[in-house]
N, C-alpha and C positions, 0 to 999 in steps of 0.2 A: 350621490345618486342614481346621479346619470353618468352614462358611460362616453368617455369622448378616447379621441383615434390613442390618446396618449395611455388612458389608465386602460386600454384593451391591449393596448402592444406590452405593460409594464405585466397584466396579470398573463399575458401568455408568455412570457418570460419566465414568470416562479412557476409555472404550472408545466413547463417545458423542465425548467430547472431538481422539479419536485419528481418528477416521473422520469428524470438521467439520475437521479439520487435513487432511487429505489432501485432501480436498475442495476445500478454497478455496486449494488449493496445486497443485491439479489447474487451475481453473480461471483461475489466477492467469496459471499458465504458459502456460495455452491461446491466449493471446493471442499467445507469440511461436511456437507451434508448434500445429496444432490434434491432434496428436499426446496432448496431455497430459491431453485430455479423462480419454480411458481409464483416468486416476490417480484421475479423482475416481468413475469408475464401480468404483474398487474399493473405494469409503469400506465398501460392506456386509460384504465381505469381510474389512477392517480389524477391523471393530465385530465380527465373527464370532467369528474369531479371538480378541480378547481377550480374547473373555465365555467361550471355550470350557470352561476348566478351571472357573470358578467356576461355568455350569452345568452340571457335571458333575457335580459334587460335590455342589452340590442335588439332582440323581437320583437321585446315590448315598444320600445323605443320609436320602431319602422313600421309600424300596425298602426293603420288608416286611425286617428280622432275621433269618436264618436261623437254624431252631428250630433246628437239630443246634447251633449254635454258641453258643447260649441254655443247653442243655443240656450243653455241656462246660463254660461257664463257673459255672454254678451245682453243677456237679460238682468241677469242679479248680480256679478260681479265687476261693481264698477273700478278696482283694481287692474281686474284683466282689460278691459278694456280703457286703462287707460297706456296700455304697454306697447311698444312701438314692434315694428314685426317680428324680427327676430326673440324679445324678451317672451311676446305670446307663444312662440315653437318652442322656447326651455317648459315654460308654465305648463304648456301640454305635456311635455313627458316625460315631466317630475308628479304632474298629473298620473299619467298612466301607469307609471314602474308603483307607484303609491298603491292604487286600487289593485293591479297585481300584489302587491305582495304584503298588503294587510286586509286580513276579511270582512268586508260591511254587510252587518247584518239586520235585520228585521225582529222584535219582538214586537209582537201581536200589530205591526204596519207593515206595508207593502213598503219594499226599499227600491224605489223609482228610479228613474237615470238624471231625476233634477236633485235630489237626496246625493246619489253616487257623487254627483259633479262638483258640489255643494262640502261635504264631506274635502276632498281633497283637494278645492278650492283653499280651506280653512288649515290643511295640513302646509300646504305649499304657501303660502303669505307671507306666513311669520319667520321661516325660513328661505325665503329667496333671495336674500342680500348675501348669504353664504354661497360659497363656489362647490364645494363638497359637502353635502352633507345626510345623514343617517338617523334614522328615527330609530334607534336601540330599542327592540324590549317590547314594541308595541305590535300584538297580533292580531285584533280585533278590537273596529267600532261599532258599537251596540248601536240603537236607533228606535227607542222606544217612541210609543202615539203621543207623548204630551211628558211635561214633568210628570214627576215620581217622590214618592216618599218614604219612610221606616222603611227596608225591607226591599227596597226596590220598584214598591208597589203603585200599580198607575190607578188605580180603581180611583172611582171618583169620593166612593167613602174614604179615602185614604191623605193624610194632609202631605199636600204631593206641592212639593217647595224645590225642587232638585233640579237644573236645567242639564247636568253636566255634568260631569267625574272625572276623575283617574283612577282607576281601578289599584288596588296594593290586596296583602295578602292574595284568596284564594279569585280574586279579582285580577292579581296582576297582570298586568301584560294586554288589561282592555279597555278599552274607553267606551265613557254610555255618555251620551245625547237624545236631546228631546228634538224629534222632529220638526216639528211645526216650530219650536226657537233656532234650531239651524236655521229656519227659513228664513224667519222673522229679522235675527241679525246682517241678514244679505239686503231683504228688500226692504228695511228703513236702513236710512243713512240717516238718519240725525240723532238715533239715542244714546251715540255712544257705547253701542251692545252690542257683542259676536260674540254665543257661547261657543260656536269650532274655534276662532281664533283665540279664544281664552283658553280652552282647557288645551289647547297647540302648543301654547305658550306656556304650561304648565313640565307639558313636554320636552321642549326646548332650554327649558329652565332646570331641568329634571336629567340634561344628557351628561351632566357633571358627575353625575352620583349621588344628589341633593337635591328636594324641591325645596329651594332657600330664597327663592327670589332673586338668584345673583347670574347670570347669565354667563357662560364661560367656555369659550370656543378658539379653538385652534384654527386657523387659515394657511400656517407654513410661510405666509410675507408678513418677513419683522415689522415693517410699517406698518402695516395694519392691527397686527397685533399692542405693539406696541401702543397705537391707539383704542384700540379696545383695553388693554390693561388700565388704561389712562383716566378711564370712567369709570370701573367697576369701584374703585374706594369712594371716588365723591358720591357716585350710588348709593352705596354700602350707607354713607354717612346722614344723606338725605332721606333715604327710605328708617332711614333711626330717626331720624328727626320729626318727620312726617305721621311715624306712628304713635309718638309720648301726645300728638296731638288731639282734639276730640273731634271724631268721625265727624262733617260738617262744617269744618271751620272753613272748606275750598267746596264752596256749591258747586263748581263745576267736575269735583270727583265725587264718584260712586261711593257712599257710606261703607260698601263691602268691600274697599280697595284699605281699609284698614283693620283686615282682621286681622291679617298678618301679611310678612313680608314678599311671601311670594302672592297670596293674593293682590297685592298693592303689584306686584308686575306685571301679574293678568289684567288684572282692570283695567291701569294703564297701557297694555297693549292692544285690546279693545279699543280705548279712546283713542292709540297712537294710529290705528289702519283703518277705524270703523269712520272719524272724521278729526282729522292730524290737522289741517288748518285753525280749527274752532282751540284744540288743544298749543299751535303753536301762537294763538293769540291771546290766550290766559295764561300759559304759564313756556315762555321760550327755552329755558333753561332745563323744565324737563323735558318738555320737547327733542331739545338739542341731544341729550342725555342718550331719551333710547332713539334717537337716529344714529347716535353709536356706536349705541348696546347689537340692533338689527343691523348695520350697517344700511340702511334704506331711507331714505326722502319720501315718503307716502303724501307731504303737503305738496311737493313740489312735481311728484308724479299723477294723482289729482285733479292737478290746477289745468290739465290739461282734454279732462274730461268735459262733453258740452252739451252731456246733457244728463238728466238725470236718470240715476238708474233704479228702479223697482216702483212702487209708490209705498207714501205713508200709509202706518196703518190705522183702518176706521177704528174711529174710539166705539167702543164694547161697552151696551148698555147691561145694567144689572140681567136682565127680563131677556137678551138675548143667548140664540144657544152658546156655550162656550165654542171656542178656535179650538179646543184641543181634538173636536171631534167624539165627545164622550157621548155626548147626546143630551146632557145635563144644560140645566140654563147655569149663565155665570157663575151669579150670584153664591150656587150650590158647589161650583165645581172648582175654577181656574184664581178666582175675583181674591182671596189673600194672596196670592205670592206677586199677582199682579200689581196690589200693596204696598209690598215691602220683599225686600232682599236679605233673609237673615243670616247666618255666618251657616261654617259647617254645620253639618247634620251628625257628623264624629266628634271625636273626642278635638278640643279647640286647641289650633298649636300655641296657645300658649303652657297650654297644662308641660309641653313635650318638652326633653331634653333636645337641649338645642343640636341640630344636624342634624333629628329624626323623623322632618316631614317628607320624607322618601318612603316611609315606611306607614304615612297615612293615606287614606282616601281622602285628593283636593275636591272636595263638592263647590259646581257654580250655584247660586240660588239667584 
């Protein structure tokens, strides 16, 4: 996603080569018809088209980082606070490129700078261990004012239990996130939940073409790729064994993880990045596998954070106003989804043919 001097030089050489090739073809064919000289004249356009994305990213990376984003990161994102100076600079640039290329749109809610920063941070954290990453296919993130139910309804009368999802079919290339739950994922550092990281881990999973709970990436570094491959088979076996058990046998893992392989990875990814020390203590082997998969050690990283980030959630009374902002009392609005996290609101993965999960909507409840 980031442009390095090496990648910039490579792009320039490729673009120049394309322009020269177009010019050569145009001049050669001009002996048959003078009209082909027009193709040669189009070489600068080919060069500009090939260079456009790289030049745009360089421009974005060199732009000043918004003050409001910096304040949000320092106040809400423990992961960012723990980074050193160079790592923070890389984190900022990844955020800037992401926001420039992916639209973040509010649906019946305002998208303020804090929301934009937390969406971008959610996107960057899972991929920070990869040197060169592209979220291919994602064009827009829709921010809902609260959780939503069937038909994506957010009104107080609907059964609103879904906090986020990756779209499919007519919503292909779209992610939906509940605004209050996105924020809560960062301000509550003790509940092992972060809906933003959950949904973006699905996209990392999908990079190989299928949302199947297996992250397959290639770095070009043989040693790193071999290490990643070495954990793939043990991970698949581990997850298969886990899903044969009843939800609740591991009290420290949310029951929603046992929906299917993809949700197991997504829920454990939240756990891994949100409370890594707890996961490492409860299950060192599971933590080690995720460390190899994501090529990160958040337990070691977050050990450097000397002060708590955010505030723990205040207990909400049944008769309090609902925190989603609907104006209804909590008991008549979102109480049900706070009590439980059911599975998919669409077709369960267990009923789909193997390898077809990339065609369903991955719903987070």
